[in-house]
C-alpha positions as CSV (number, residue, x, y, z in Angstrom):
1,M,-24.3,-18.4,-17.8
2,K,-21.5,-17.0,-20.0
3,K,-22.8,-13.8,-21.5
4,I,-22.5,-13.1,-25.3
5,Q,-19.8,-10.7,-26.0
6,A,-20.2,-10.4,-29.8
7,V,-21.4,-12.1,-32.9
8,Y,-19.2,-12.1,-36.0
9,G,-20.3,-12.8,-39.6
10,A,-18.0,-14.3,-42.2
11,P,-16.2,-12.3,-44.8
12,R,-16.2,-13.3,-48.4
13,G,-14.6,-16.5,-49.4
14,H,-11.2,-17.1,-51.1
15,W,-9.3,-20.1,-52.4
16,V,-6.3,-21.7,-50.6
17,G,-4.4,-23.5,-53.3
18,D,-6.7,-25.0,-55.8
19,G,-8.3,-27.5,-53.4
20,F,-9.9,-25.4,-50.6
21,P,-12.6,-22.7,-51.1
22,V,-12.6,-21.2,-47.6
23,R,-14.2,-18.5,-45.5
24,S,-12.0,-17.3,-42.6
25,L,-14.6,-17.2,-39.9
26,F,-12.2,-15.6,-37.4
27,T,-8.6,-14.4,-37.5
28,Y,-6.4,-12.9,-34.8
29,D,-5.6,-9.8,-36.9
30,R,-9.4,-9.1,-37.5
31,L,-10.7,-9.8,-34.0
32,G,-7.6,-9.1,-32.0
33,A,-5.4,-11.9,-30.6
34,E,-6.1,-10.9,-27.0
35,H,-9.9,-11.6,-27.5
36,I,-9.6,-15.1,-29.0
37,S,-6.4,-16.5,-27.3
38,P,-5.3,-19.3,-27.4
39,F,-7.0,-19.6,-30.8
40,L,-5.6,-17.7,-33.9
41,M,-7.7,-18.5,-36.9
42,L,-10.5,-20.8,-38.3
43,D,-11.1,-21.5,-41.9
44,H,-14.3,-23.2,-43.1
45,A,-13.7,-25.0,-46.4
46,G,-16.8,-25.8,-48.5
47,P,-19.2,-27.5,-48.6
48,Y,-18.1,-27.6,-52.3
49,T,-18.5,-30.3,-54.9
50,F,-15.5,-31.2,-57.0
51,K,-15.7,-33.0,-60.3
52,P,-13.6,-36.1,-60.9
53,A,-10.0,-35.2,-61.9
54,K,-6.7,-36.9,-62.6
55,R,-4.4,-34.6,-60.6
56,P,-5.0,-34.1,-56.8
57,R,-6.0,-30.6,-55.8
58,G,-4.7,-28.9,-52.7
59,V,-1.8,-26.9,-51.3
60,G,1.8,-27.7,-52.1
61,Q,4.8,-27.5,-49.8
62,H,4.8,-24.6,-47.3
63,P,6.2,-23.9,-43.8
64,H,4.7,-23.1,-40.4
65,R,6.3,-22.2,-37.1
66,G,5.1,-21.3,-33.6
67,F,1.6,-22.8,-33.4
68,E,-0.5,-25.8,-34.3
69,T,-2.9,-26.6,-37.2
70,V,-6.0,-28.7,-36.6
71,T,-7.9,-30.1,-39.5
72,L,-11.3,-31.7,-39.0
73,V,-13.0,-33.3,-42.0
74,Y,-16.7,-33.4,-42.3
75,E,-16.9,-34.8,-45.9
76,G,-14.2,-35.8,-48.4
77,E,-10.7,-37.1,-47.9
78,L,-7.3,-35.5,-47.5
79,E,-3.7,-36.7,-47.6
80,H,-0.9,-35.1,-45.6
81,R,2.9,-35.2,-45.7
82,D,5.4,-33.3,-43.7
83,S,9.1,-32.8,-43.0
84,T,9.0,-35.0,-39.9
85,G,8.4,-38.0,-42.1
86,S,4.8,-38.1,-40.9
87,G,1.8,-38.4,-43.1
88,G,-1.5,-40.0,-43.6
89,K,-5.0,-40.0,-44.9
90,I,-8.0,-38.5,-43.1
91,G,-11.7,-38.8,-44.0
92,E,-15.1,-38.1,-42.6
93,G,-14.9,-37.5,-38.8
94,D,-11.1,-37.7,-38.7
95,V,-8.8,-35.0,-37.4
96,Q,-5.1,-34.2,-38.0
97,W,-3.3,-32.2,-35.3
98,M,0.0,-30.8,-36.5
99,T,2.4,-29.1,-34.1
100,A,4.6,-26.7,-36.2
101,G,6.6,-25.8,-33.1
102,A,10.2,-25.0,-34.1
103,G,9.4,-25.3,-37.8
104,I,7.8,-27.8,-40.2
105,I,7.1,-28.0,-44.0
106,H,4.0,-29.8,-45.1
107,E,1.6,-30.3,-48.0
108,E,-2.2,-31.1,-48.1
109,Y,-4.0,-32.6,-51.0
110,H,-7.3,-34.3,-51.8
111,S,-6.7,-38.1,-51.6
112,R,-6.2,-39.9,-54.9
113,A,-9.4,-41.9,-54.4
114,F,-11.4,-38.7,-53.7
115,T,-9.8,-36.9,-56.7
116,E,-10.8,-39.7,-59.0
117,R,-14.4,-40.1,-57.9
118,G,-15.0,-36.4,-57.1
119,G,-17.6,-35.4,-54.5
120,K,-18.4,-33.0,-51.7
121,L,-15.6,-31.6,-49.5
122,E,-16.2,-29.9,-46.2
123,M,-13.7,-29.3,-43.4
124,V,-12.4,-26.8,-41.0
125,Q,-8.8,-25.8,-40.1
126,L,-8.1,-24.2,-36.8
127,W,-4.9,-22.6,-35.7
128,V,-4.0,-22.9,-32.0
129,N,-1.2,-20.7,-30.6
130,L,1.7,-22.1,-28.6
131,P,3.0,-20.3,-25.5
132,A,6.5,-18.9,-25.7
133,R,8.0,-21.7,-23.7
134,D,6.8,-24.2,-26.4
135,K,7.3,-22.4,-29.6
136,D,10.6,-24.2,-30.1
137,T,9.2,-27.6,-29.3
138,P,10.1,-30.3,-32.0
139,A,7.5,-30.5,-34.8
140,A,5.0,-33.4,-34.4
141,Y,1.9,-34.9,-35.9
142,Q,-1.2,-36.6,-34.4
143,T,-3.7,-38.6,-36.4
144,L,-7.1,-38.7,-34.6
145,L,-9.4,-41.1,-36.2
146,D,-13.2,-40.9,-35.9
147,A,-13.3,-44.2,-34.1
148,D,-11.0,-42.9,-31.4
149,I,-13.0,-39.7,-30.7
150,P,-15.6,-40.1,-28.0
151,S,-19.2,-39.3,-29.1
152,V,-21.4,-38.4,-26.2
153,P,-25.2,-38.2,-26.6
154,L,-27.0,-35.2,-25.4
155,D,-30.0,-35.6,-23.1
156,D,-33.5,-36.2,-24.7
157,E,-32.0,-37.3,-28.0
158,A,-31.0,-33.7,-28.7
159,G,-27.8,-34.6,-30.6
160,R,-24.3,-35.4,-29.6
161,V,-20.9,-34.0,-28.7
162,R,-17.7,-35.4,-30.2
163,V,-14.8,-34.6,-27.9
164,V,-11.7,-34.0,-30.1
165,A,-9.7,-32.2,-27.3
166,G,-10.3,-31.5,-23.7
167,S,-13.1,-33.2,-21.8
168,Y,-16.9,-33.2,-21.7
169,L,-18.8,-34.7,-18.8
170,G,-15.8,-36.9,-18.0
171,H,-15.2,-38.0,-21.5
172,E,-11.6,-37.2,-22.6
173,G,-10.6,-36.3,-26.1
174,P,-7.6,-38.0,-27.7
175,A,-5.7,-34.8,-28.7
176,S,-2.6,-33.9,-26.7
177,T,-2.4,-30.2,-26.2
178,F,0.1,-27.7,-24.7
179,T,-2.4,-25.6,-22.9
180,P,-5.9,-26.4,-21.6
181,I,-8.2,-26.5,-24.7
182,N,-11.7,-28.0,-25.4
183,M,-12.6,-28.7,-29.1
184,W,-16.1,-30.2,-29.4
185,D,-17.8,-31.2,-32.6
186,V,-21.5,-30.7,-31.7
187,R,-24.7,-31.7,-33.6
188,L,-28.0,-30.3,-32.3
189,A,-31.3,-31.6,-33.7
190,S,-34.1,-29.3,-34.9
191,G,-36.3,-28.1,-32.1
192,R,-34.0,-29.5,-29.4
193,H,-31.9,-27.7,-26.8
194,A,-28.8,-28.3,-24.7
195,T,-26.8,-26.7,-22.0
196,L,-23.1,-27.1,-22.4
197,P,-20.7,-26.7,-19.4
198,V,-17.6,-24.6,-20.2
199,P,-14.8,-23.8,-17.8
200,E,-14.8,-20.5,-15.9
201,D,-12.2,-18.0,-17.3
202,H,-11.8,-19.8,-20.6
203,T,-12.0,-17.9,-23.9
204,T,-15.1,-19.4,-25.5
205,L,-16.1,-19.4,-29.2
206,L,-19.2,-21.0,-30.7
207,V,-18.9,-21.5,-34.5
208,V,-22.1,-22.1,-36.3
209,L,-21.2,-24.0,-39.5
210,G,-24.8,-25.0,-40.5
211,G,-28.3,-24.4,-39.3
212,T,-29.7,-21.8,-36.9
213,V,-29.5,-21.7,-33.2
214,Q,-30.8,-19.5,-30.4
215,V,-28.0,-18.8,-27.9
216,N,-28.8,-18.2,-24.2
217,G,-32.5,-17.7,-25.1
218,E,-31.7,-14.2,-26.5
219,T,-29.7,-14.2,-29.8
220,M,-30.5,-16.0,-33.1
221,V,-27.3,-17.1,-34.9
222,R,-27.2,-18.4,-38.4
223,D,-24.6,-20.4,-40.3
224,E,-21.1,-19.0,-41.0
225,A,-21.2,-17.0,-37.8
226,V,-19.0,-17.0,-34.6
227,V,-20.2,-16.1,-31.1
228,S,-17.7,-15.0,-28.5
229,F,-18.6,-15.1,-24.8
230,E,-17.4,-13.3,-21.7
231,R,-14.9,-15.4,-19.7
232,R,-17.0,-15.4,-16.6
233,G,-19.7,-18.1,-16.2
234,E,-19.6,-21.8,-16.6
235,E,-22.3,-22.8,-19.2
236,L,-24.1,-21.7,-22.3
237,H,-27.6,-22.7,-23.6
238,L,-28.4,-23.6,-27.2
239,E,-31.7,-24.3,-28.9
240,A,-31.8,-25.3,-32.6
241,N,-34.4,-24.0,-35.0
242,N,-33.2,-26.6,-37.5
243,D,-30.5,-29.2,-37.5
244,A,-27.3,-27.5,-36.5
245,K,-23.7,-28.3,-37.0
246,L,-21.6,-26.5,-34.4
247,L,-18.0,-26.3,-33.2
248,L,-17.4,-25.3,-29.6
249,L,-13.9,-24.0,-28.8
250,S,-12.7,-23.0,-25.3
251,G,-9.3,-22.5,-24.0
252,E,-7.1,-21.0,-21.3
253,P,-5.9,-17.6,-22.6
254,I,-2.2,-17.2,-23.3
255,E,-1.4,-13.8,-22.0
256,E,1.6,-13.0,-24.3
257,P,2.2,-10.8,-27.3
258,V,1.2,-12.3,-30.7
259,V,3.2,-11.3,-33.7
260,G,2.4,-13.1,-36.9
261,H,3.5,-12.9,-40.5
262,G,2.1,-15.4,-43.1
263,P,2.8,-18.9,-41.9
264,F,4.7,-17.9,-38.7
265,V,3.3,-16.8,-35.4
266,M,5.8,-15.7,-32.7
267,N,6.1,-13.2,-29.8
268,S,8.1,-10.5,-31.4
269,V,9.2,-9.0,-34.7
270,E,12.7,-10.2,-34.1
271,E,11.5,-13.8,-33.7
272,I,9.5,-13.5,-37.0
273,H,12.7,-12.4,-38.8
274,Q,14.5,-15.4,-37.2
275,A,11.7,-17.8,-38.3
276,F,12.2,-16.6,-41.9
277,A,15.9,-16.9,-41.7
278,D,15.7,-20.4,-40.3
279,F,13.3,-21.5,-43.0
280,Q,15.6,-20.1,-45.7
281,R,18.6,-22.0,-44.2
282,G,16.7,-25.3,-44.4
283,K,16.3,-25.8,-40.7
284,Y,12.7,-27.0,-41.1
285,G,13.7,-30.1,-43.0
286,A,12.3,-31.2,-46.3
287,L,9.7,-33.6,-47.7
288,N,10.9,-36.9,-49.1
289,D,9.9,-37.5,-52.7
């Protein structure tokens, strides 16, 4: 059993652009990059109900470099465009996995249909670090539709595990990753329990987005909290007091320096300066109108 290392509550929320009211459930500068590697940050947006509008809300053009952004939609609908020429619409259950790599510019807005009808929006955005050898990889984009993400039932009708990345009991997620990572979208029914297998030596984080769960029979964790575990051990046990919405993240740590500034995450201050200089020189491309 992986022992609990710490439980973190969420700070106050803030807005990202005019479309995403978020709480940053963990960040590398708050918890220490060495404790959560290969993960860097997780924002939980919503749930928030938007009124119908004429102009799409969201975040305009901005750059990233040196890591990947992963957006999982629970409710609502988003549209994405970036400087690789990629783009698309994602809705309930869908995921976009964007590799910033050597540099990208992108924008994210509510879809036009969602804007016009209004409704509830809930999503998470995860930042995943890239190792030094891959920080200059060409920027890329993966659309992972709900229909392509394996949904594996838990025993005794306890719930299910959707495998976005990595593997669960032989079921492989569709995401292509640069280092070994598991990203599981977990639902656990009220009064039910489950034991989840997690690789030895992986950094492991359990994000409780909704509901209340007892972890390893000892600690009660409520929504908007993150549980970190020791790397030793190969499983964790969960029991839901009420219907729970969970995100299980595990990954092989990247044992390298992490230096970040705004939208760039590199390995040194000098590389951060270079990232800004490359952006200012237009090396990240541009979005087509």
